[in-house]
Wavefront OBJ file of the C-alpha trace (Angstrom):
o trace
v 0.000 0.000 0.000
v 1.570 3.271 -1.100
v 0.810 6.715 0.248
v -0.116 9.811 -1.767
v 2.316 11.013 -4.370
v 4.521 13.929 -3.269
v 3.564 17.321 -4.659
v 6.116 18.482 -7.216
v 8.221 21.374 -5.961
v 8.574 24.195 -8.478
v 10.970 27.156 -8.401
v 10.839 30.754 -9.606
v 12.841 33.959 -9.890
v 11.636 37.493 -9.165
v 12.275 39.784 -12.134
v 9.651 42.551 -12.010
v 10.622 45.623 -14.024
v 10.437 49.105 -12.494
v 9.695 51.339 -15.516
v 10.403 54.559 -13.648
v 13.913 53.365 -12.815
v 14.595 51.288 -15.958
v 15.751 48.394 -13.828
v 14.347 45.019 -12.918
v 14.767 42.848 -9.850
v 16.807 40.277 -11.788
v 19.388 42.998 -12.380
v 19.291 44.220 -8.772
v 19.930 40.686 -7.442
v 22.347 39.933 -10.321
v 20.335 36.968 -11.527
v 20.702 38.463 -15.006
v 24.448 37.679 -14.883
v 24.518 34.883 -12.290
v 21.767 32.809 -13.849
v 24.115 29.859 -14.661
v 24.963 29.636 -10.943
v 21.321 29.968 -9.880
v 20.130 27.329 -12.327
v 22.948 25.010 -11.263
v 21.773 25.323 -7.648
v 18.270 24.380 -8.762
v 19.436 21.516 -10.950
v 21.694 20.120 -8.232
v 18.870 20.040 -5.682
v 16.651 18.192 -8.148
v 14.187 20.870 -9.288
v 13.270 20.487 -12.944
v 10.220 22.780 -13.306
v 10.329 26.505 -12.729
v 8.494 29.725 -13.421
v 10.827 31.771 -15.576
v 10.486 35.205 -17.196
v 10.673 36.137 -20.835
v 11.721 39.727 -20.165
v 9.687 41.693 -22.686
v 11.067 44.982 -21.355
v 14.590 43.926 -22.402
v 13.742 41.880 -25.498
v 11.812 44.759 -27.118
v 13.813 47.573 -25.590
v 13.102 49.574 -28.749
v 9.653 49.422 -30.259
v 9.430 46.843 -33.032
v 12.967 45.476 -32.494
v 13.349 42.122 -30.732
v 16.672 41.085 -29.236
v 16.422 37.408 -28.298
v 20.097 36.733 -27.548
v 19.910 36.619 -23.766
v 16.606 34.750 -23.746
v 17.864 32.222 -26.304
v 20.869 31.525 -24.100
v 18.945 30.971 -20.877
v 16.016 29.025 -22.321
v 18.395 26.945 -24.422
v 20.407 26.146 -21.304
v 17.260 25.118 -19.439
v 16.266 22.880 -22.314
v 19.721 21.278 -22.423
v 19.477 20.550 -18.680
v 16.098 18.885 -19.168
v 14.396 21.573 -17.073
v 10.847 22.675 -17.864
v 10.224 26.427 -17.765
v 6.768 27.883 -17.271
v 7.584 31.042 -19.191
v 6.117 34.262 -17.824
v 5.415 36.895 -20.492
v 4.406 39.836 -18.275
v 5.267 39.816 -14.575
v 3.557 42.783 -12.944
v 4.874 45.996 -14.590
v 7.332 44.179 -16.863
v 6.364 45.847 -20.120
v 8.678 47.937 -22.370
v 9.404 51.415 -21.136
v 8.332 52.929 -24.460
v 4.746 52.010 -23.512
v 4.703 55.288 -21.632
v 1.118 54.879 -20.484
v 1.809 51.404 -19.138
v -1.331 49.313 -18.902
v -3.391 52.359 -19.953
v -1.373 52.884 -23.146
v -3.620 52.406 -26.162
v -0.774 50.526 -27.868
v -0.564 47.890 -25.152
v -2.911 45.259 -26.566
v -1.468 45.159 -30.083
v 2.136 45.293 -28.849
v 1.509 42.524 -26.304
v -0.107 40.237 -28.898
v 2.776 40.752 -31.338
v 5.232 39.856 -28.600
v 3.235 36.838 -27.453
v 3.086 35.509 -31.000
v 6.823 36.074 -31.463
v 7.593 34.103 -28.280
v 5.468 31.140 -29.394
v 7.030 31.077 -32.852
v 10.581 31.318 -31.528
v 10.194 28.667 -28.804
v 7.740 26.080 -30.182
v 9.069 23.470 -27.716
v 7.610 25.225 -24.689
v 5.230 23.093 -22.647
v 3.849 25.645 -20.169
v 3.368 29.386 -20.067
v 1.860 32.197 -17.990
v 0.548 34.908 -20.276
v 0.136 37.623 -17.630
v 1.110 37.236 -13.994
v -1.628 38.107 -11.493
v -4.046 40.085 -13.702
v -6.287 41.033 -10.788
v -3.675 42.134 -8.273
v -1.434 43.780 -10.881
v -4.205 45.876 -12.399
v -5.659 46.548 -8.947
v -2.381 48.011 -7.674
v -1.882 49.980 -10.899
v -5.483 51.020 -11.500
v -7.289 51.048 -8.157
v -4.624 51.752 -5.547
v -2.347 54.098 -7.585
v 0.750 52.265 -6.329
v 2.142 51.242 -9.746
v 2.057 53.133 -13.028
v -0.098 54.532 -14.518
v -1.195 55.389 -10.926
v -4.950 55.366 -11.452
v -7.340 55.035 -8.533
v -10.762 53.718 -7.701
v -13.039 51.337 -9.565
v -13.020 53.658 -12.587
v -9.249 53.327 -12.935
v -9.331 49.575 -12.390
v -12.062 49.084 -15.006
v -10.140 51.208 -17.500
v -7.022 49.053 -17.171
v -8.915 45.762 -17.266
v -10.661 46.882 -20.466
v -7.322 47.784 -22.056
v -5.435 44.637 -21.027
v -7.645 41.600 -20.479
v -9.089 41.260 -24.025
v -5.546 40.940 -25.390
v -4.629 38.299 -22.818
v -7.724 36.199 -23.533
v -6.951 36.498 -27.257
v -3.384 35.358 -26.598
v -4.694 32.297 -24.756
v -6.794 31.336 -27.780
v -3.874 32.028 -30.133
v -1.545 29.812 -28.092
v -3.936 26.882 -28.398
v -3.141 27.013 -32.113
v 0.542 27.970 -31.971
v 1.474 25.727 -29.016
v -1.228 23.040 -29.063
v 0.440 20.687 -26.578
v 1.482 23.430 -24.154
v -0.584 24.444 -21.136
v -1.641 27.847 -19.899
v -0.858 28.263 -16.181
v -3.035 31.238 -15.255
v -1.733 32.815 -12.050
v -3.461 35.156 -9.627
v -3.726 35.825 -5.913
v -5.543 33.419 -3.592
v -7.486 35.694 -1.230
v -10.029 35.552 1.559
v -11.372 38.443 3.624
v -13.122 38.959 6.957
v -15.259 41.597 8.647
v -13.729 42.784 11.882
v -16.977 44.457 12.961
v -20.601 44.675 11.719
v -19.968 47.934 9.849
v -17.470 46.155 7.577
v -19.714 43.266 6.527
v -20.949 44.774 3.247
v -17.488 45.874 2.165
v -16.034 42.476 3.047
v -18.727 40.658 1.059
v -17.903 42.846 -1.938
v -14.152 42.195 -1.539
v -14.759 38.453 -1.384
v -16.557 38.634 -4.733
v -14.020 41.086 -6.190
v -11.145 38.612 -5.696
v -12.679 36.330 -8.356
v -13.457 39.098 -10.848
v -10.510 38.725 -13.241
v -10.699 34.927 -13.470
v -14.469 35.068 -13.937
v -14.078 37.590 -16.754
v -11.309 35.554 -18.357
v -13.510 32.450 -18.435
v -16.712 34.309 -19.312
v -18.341 33.192 -16.074
v -19.056 36.378 -14.109
v -22.031 35.598 -11.840
v -24.856 38.152 -12.083
v -25.132 38.295 -8.287
v -21.500 39.381 -7.801
v -21.453 42.175 -5.236
v -18.543 43.797 -7.069
v -20.322 43.818 -10.441
v -22.615 46.822 -9.702
v -19.530 48.937 -8.984
v -18.011 47.844 -12.295
v -21.185 48.709 -14.195
v -21.401 52.130 -12.541
v -17.818 52.719 -13.677
v -18.820 52.055 -17.298
v -17.593 48.475 -17.423
v -20.553 46.913 -19.252
v -18.331 46.014 -22.186
v -16.145 43.817 -19.988
v -18.919 41.233 -19.885
v -18.624 40.876 -23.669
v -14.934 39.908 -23.653
v -14.488 36.696 -25.608
v -13.455 34.072 -23.047
v -9.938 32.717 -22.845
v -8.561 29.294 -22.021
v -6.942 28.113 -18.776
v -5.361 24.702 -18.223
v -4.003 25.136 -14.682
v -5.140 27.672 -12.099
v -2.090 29.014 -10.271
v -2.820 30.381 -6.799
v -0.362 32.880 -5.312
v -0.698 32.874 -1.532
v 0.895 35.028 1.147
v -0.189 35.764 4.702
v -1.248 39.238 3.506
v -3.802 37.634 1.149
v -6.258 37.527 4.064
v -7.476 40.984 5.121
v -9.654 41.779 8.104
v -11.618 44.943 7.345
v -13.056 47.433 9.813
v -15.644 50.174 9.592
v -16.622 50.932 6.012
v -13.794 48.781 4.680
v -11.382 51.622 4.077
v -9.203 50.343 6.921
v -7.981 46.846 7.581
v -5.256 44.671 9.003
v -3.243 41.759 7.642
v -3.068 38.947 8.265
v -6.567 38.471 9.626
v -6.700 37.432 13.293
v -8.471 34.159 12.456
v -7.283 33.194 8.960
v -8.888 30.254 7.228
v -6.404 27.424 6.560
v -4.748 27.661 3.170
v -5.934 24.162 2.244
v -9.550 25.296 2.592
v -8.872 28.306 0.366
v -7.339 26.097 -2.313
v -10.387 23.845 -2.169
v -12.679 26.873 -2.491
v -10.974 27.983 -5.731
v -10.985 24.465 -7.128
v -14.648 23.996 -6.241
v -15.512 27.235 -8.047
v -13.565 26.624 -11.267
v -12.996 22.840 -11.393
v -9.522 23.387 -12.844
v -6.293 21.645 -11.809
v -4.556 23.902 -9.307
v -1.019 24.817 -8.339
v 0.350 26.827 -5.441
v 2.223 29.105 -7.820
v 3.801 31.488 -5.277
v 4.347 31.698 -1.558
v 6.959 33.007 0.859
v 7.293 34.710 4.207
v 9.498 37.698 4.911
v 11.654 36.593 7.804
v 14.659 34.684 9.090
v 15.666 31.559 7.207
v 14.194 29.286 9.881
v 10.900 31.219 9.749
v 10.789 30.560 6.025
v 11.425 26.852 6.646
v 8.450 26.749 9.016
v 6.235 28.572 6.497
v 7.355 26.052 3.881
v 6.225 23.270 6.201
v 2.870 24.974 6.775
v 2.061 25.751 3.148
v 3.208 22.354 1.881
v 1.142 20.623 4.576
v -1.898 22.640 3.555
v -1.344 21.689 -0.083
v -1.210 18.037 0.962
v -4.509 18.465 2.819
v -6.108 20.069 -0.238
v -4.881 17.211 -2.418
v -6.240 14.681 0.082
v -9.618 16.461 -0.142
v -9.674 15.834 -3.883
v -8.028 18.914 -5.411
v -5.820 17.978 -8.393
v -2.743 19.887 -7.221
v 0.025 20.057 -9.806
v 2.814 21.808 -7.994
v 4.153 23.835 -5.081
v 6.270 26.901 -5.839
v 8.268 28.774 -3.220
v 8.811 32.140 -4.889
v 11.516 33.284 -5.334
v 14.444 30.858 -5.206
v 16.898 33.600 -4.226
v 16.139 36.704 -2.183
v 14.230 39.440 -3.979
v 14.755 43.195 -3.671
v 12.816 46.400 -3.061
v 9.467 44.822 -2.265
v 9.586 46.594 1.126
v 8.313 49.632 -0.825
v 6.220 47.573 -3.245
v 8.797 48.513 -5.894
v 7.988 52.214 -5.616
v 11.694 52.778 -4.975
v 14.797 51.143 -6.437
v 17.324 50.952 -3.603
v 18.708 47.398 -3.879
v 17.062 46.677 -0.516
v 17.296 42.893 -0.248
v 14.094 41.127 0.787
v 14.689 38.105 3.072
v 12.293 35.734 1.288
v 14.381 33.319 -0.784
v 15.349 29.678 -0.513
v 18.937 30.933 -0.701
v 19.777 34.253 0.952
v 22.006 36.963 -0.504
v 24.971 38.302 1.441
v 26.455 41.784 1.086
v 28.260 40.678 -2.098
v 25.031 39.123 -3.438
v 26.580 35.679 -3.106
v 24.011 32.908 -2.687
v 24.050 31.315 0.777
v 22.518 28.116 2.112
v 20.504 27.957 5.326
v 17.952 25.952 7.275
v 15.445 27.055 4.631
v 17.463 25.670 1.730
v 17.881 22.393 3.627
v 14.131 22.074 4.219
v 13.498 22.960 0.589
v 15.860 20.214 -0.580
v 14.026 17.709 1.602
v 10.696 18.753 0.100
v 12.110 18.482 -3.422
v 13.239 14.935 -2.596
v 9.636 14.057 -1.736
v 9.673 14.314 2.051
v 6.141 14.999 3.331
v 5.487 18.135 5.327
v 5.015 16.108 8.516
v 8.694 15.153 8.422
v 10.040 18.665 7.817
v 11.388 20.572 10.827
v 9.222 23.153 12.591
v 11.423 25.947 13.922
v 10.033 28.259 16.580
v 9.113 31.513 14.907
v 11.179 34.590 15.666
v 9.979 38.166 15.838
v 8.431 39.855 14.006
v 7.157 36.761 12.164
v 5.900 35.161 15.394
v 3.525 38.096 15.905
v 2.757 38.417 12.201
v 1.607 34.765 12.034
v -0.081 34.643 15.444
v -3.442 33.844 13.860
v -1.977 30.782 12.157
v -0.906 29.167 15.445
v -4.043 27.039 15.634
v -3.199 25.524 12.225
v 0.233 24.500 13.547
v -0.579 23.374 17.093
v 0.101 19.698 16.298
v 3.733 20.366 15.356
v 6.777 19.319 17.349
v 8.634 22.632 17.536
v 12.393 22.974 17.885
v 14.575 26.031 18.522
v 15.628 28.143 15.571
v 19.283 27.572 14.623
v 21.389 29.878 16.777
v 23.039 32.837 15.066
v 21.788 32.019 11.592
v 21.984 34.905 9.139
v 19.357 35.474 6.493
v 20.339 38.444 4.309
v 22.698 41.364 4.175
v 20.001 43.704 5.516
v 19.028 41.566 8.485
v 21.699 40.550 11.006
v 20.564 38.096 13.688
v 19.732 40.792 16.227
v 17.599 42.839 13.801
v 13.832 43.041 13.934
v 12.721 42.958 10.333
v 9.922 45.281 9.388
v 6.937 43.691 7.659
v 5.094 46.208 5.549
v 2.525 45.713 2.844
v 2.609 49.224 1.404
v 5.206 51.912 1.797
v 4.574 53.909 -1.343
v 4.671 57.688 -1.480
l 1 2 3 4 5 6 7 8 9 10 11 12 13 14 15 16 17 18 19 20 21 22 23 24 25 26 27 28 29 30 31 32 33 34 35 36 37 38 39 40 41 42 43 44 45 46 47 48 49 50 51 52 53 54 55 56 57 58 59 60 61 62 63 64 65 66 67 68 69 70 71 72 73 74 75 76 77 78 79 80 81 82 83 84 85 86 87 88 89 90 91 92 93 94 95 96 97 98 99 100 101 102 103 104 105 106 107 108 109 110 111 112 113 114 115 116 117 118 119 120 121 122 123 124 125 126 127 128 129 130 131 132 133 134 135 136 137 138 139 140 141 142 143 144 145 146 147 148 149 150 151 152 153 154 155 156 157 158 159 160 161 162 163 164 165 166 167 168 169 170 171 172 173 174 175 176 177 178 179 180 181 182 183 184 185 186 187 188 189 190 191 192 193 194 195 196 197 198 199 200 201 202 203 204 205 206 207 208 209 210 211 212 213 214 215 216 217 218 219 220 221 222 223 224 225 226 227 228 229 230 231 232 233 234 235 236 237 238 239 240 241 242 243 244 245 246 247 248 249 250 251 252 253 254 255 256 257 258 259 260 261 262 263 264 265 266 267 268 269 270 271 272 273 274 275 276 277 278 279 280 281 282 283 284 285 286 287 288 289 290 291 292 293 294 295 296 297 298 299 300 301 302 303 304 305 306 307 308 309 310 311 312 313 314 315 316 317 318 319 320 321 322 323 324 325 326 327 328 329 330 331 332 333 334 335 336 337 338 339 340 341 342 343 344 345 346 347 348 349 350 351 352 353 354 355 356 357 358 359 360 361 362 363 364 365 366 367 368 369 370 371 372 373 374 375 376 377 378 379 380 381 382 383 384 385 386 387 388 389 390 391 392 393 394 395 396 397 398 399 400 401 402 403 404 405 406 407 408 409 410 411 412 413 414 415 416 417 418 419 420 421 422 423 424 425 426 427 428 429 430 431 432 433 434 435 436 437 438 439 440 441 442 443
């Protein structure tokens, strides 16, 4: 009698482009020049499948001129190693700088479709792709919250960006079914759930819990008429969104972080993360699967903390994926994102300061050298097929212990052990530091 099959561990690299600074995170962390080393680390640990960018902002640096040299080299190397990239065509604001209006630029749709077609024709061997990373959260931050360019706000701004972007992405998904007929579309977006902290926040919370599904519903042509977010969209002139020709999704990627669960107060304008009583991740995964009946994948997760804190979050999220799979969800992968530390997410990329984010499997020292840790050891065990129950649970350190207080009830059955003494985690966070966890620090 054999037990359940291990969930495949997938890797990824953070490469979001900051148009205002003409720099991307791959350049800040030197993945753009150290990629052979990074891919060797992955290959040596046994990872063969990874989310990987096709950096449109560098390939089409000048409008109408494609430079494939760097992409050819990396993707060719991956293919030679027998690794399977899930290529990512647009990761957040990773569009060419000459699209001065960003997602509001009237040239976006046509330019994006030309690029998508060029990628498919140049790399016909690709087996998986993500056409646009996190459509909802990306366009929400750029169009509703005014955090990313073009810095629009409110439902009106969000609807404007969705109308300018989503039809092109659904068209690309139909086009790829012809150009890459055996490849699969891994559609990726945030996995959210929200709570009312008091009676005054109930209506807003109900709306937010419908809003989280809006982009996927539109993409599939399945927007329910009783959506509590839909009236706001219609008042903002979004009637035409309901006429978008549906796209195609093969795998639903769910990006999950502790800040994906908000607890709202009052009229919903204020809130805290994580919620004080978060629902277990496994139940959230089941909810998305039950709604869409698509194979799922945990396509991103991490925690911003010491290496041992990350190892414990790995144990938690992998365990929750195992529970979702045991409940019947076809779960096709688990991706800790990113494989090496990221940079500048402490300001949600509003600034470019090379501020290393302690979130990776391998941490970056002050020379940006890749360093192993308790996290990389736990990750290697998971890659080898070790179930979450057998991974170590390290006692959480501050500020993560407070940050994840609401999750304690999900972890109460664990056998905790002390965090490794004196373990470093990044060049910005010596052992005695208290790392600051912020969701937004934009001007």
